N, C-alpha and C positions, 0 to 999 in steps of 0.2 A: 355746169348748168347754173343758170341764174337762180338766186334764192328769192322766193316770193315772201313779201311782208304781209302780215295780217292788217286788216283795216284799223284795228284799235291801236296799232303801233305807228301807223302812217299819219293819221289825223290828230288834230289837236284834242286833247282830253279836256272837256269842259270843267271848269273849277268855279264854284260859287261859294264865297265865304258866308258864314252865319252872320246875320245882321240883327241888331237889337229891335228893329222896327218890323220884323217879319214874324208876327205871331197873331193868333186868334185866341181870345180868352172869352169863355162863356160862363156867366153867372146867372142862375135862374132869377128872372125878374129884372135884370139889367141888360139892356141891349148891347150886343158885342161891339158895335161901332162907336160907342161912347167911351170905351176904355182906351186911354191915351198911352199910359205906360204901366208896366207891371213887372215885378221881379219874378225870376224863376223860383219855383219851389226848392227849398234847401232843407236838408236834414243833417243833424249832427248826432253822433253816437258817443255815449259815455264810455269810459275805459274802466274795466273791472280788473283788479290785480289779484291773482291767485298765488299765494305763497305756499309752497310745499317743500319742506326740508331745505335743500340748497338750491331749489329751482324757483324762479319767478316766471309766471305765465301771465299774459295779458289777453283778455277776451273782450269782445264787443258787449257793451251794456245796452241800456235803454236808448231808443232813438227819440229825438225831439225835433219836431218840425219848427222851422223859423217862421216869423211873421212875414206876410206878404204885404208889400207896399204897393197900392194901386192908385193911379191918378186917372180921373175921369174928365172927359169933356162934358160940358153942360149945355146941350142945345136947347132951344126953346121948346120944340116938340120932337120927340118925347123928352120930358125933363128928367135928366139923370139924378138931379138933386131930390126930386120927388120920389124916385125909386129907392134912393138910399135912405131917405127919411122913413118911408114905409117899412124898409128892412129894419131900421133901428126901432121902430114902434113894435115890430114883432118881438124884438128882444126885450124892450122895456118901455112901458107907457108912462111918460113923465107926468101926465095930468092925474092919473089915478095911482101911480106907484106899482102897478101890476107888472110882474115879470112874465114873459112868455115861456112857452114850452119849447124845448130844444128841437123837437120835430118840426116846428114851424120856422124858427129863425136860422137853423143851420142849413146852408145851401150847398149844392153840388157845384163844383167848379171844374171846367175843362180848360186846360192850358195847352195849346198846340203851337209848337215852334214849327213854322212851315218848312218842310223838307227834312225834319229831324224827328223829334220825340213828341209824344202826347202824354200829358200828365192828367190823371183823373183824381181829383181831390174830393172824396165823398164825405158829406156831413161835416164840413169845416165851418167853424164859427169865426166871425170877425170880432175883434176887440176894439171898442170905440174909445 
């Protein structure tokens, strides 16, 4: 008797590679369409060495988030540079020397790679 093949074995399996330009990044106060390029969030962990008699063990230490490099388009309306300057003024007012509170200048960031993962970075601060 003839063997019947299943549909997923007969037809072409679609394959779509991950592309660098397929992401949506949202930062509170900055329109998402003005973000041109952004690095993916990366974390590195320290190594802790535990020496005990004749045995050496290695365990994970503290995690450190790496800085994110973001490039913005600057359209005429709405102005991305004005949004960034307002964000910097929440951090530090250069005219008066007043520093802002972290509740105001730390922003929530959502980084979504389309078709893959979503990163939620809560209360992250930018270093200027």
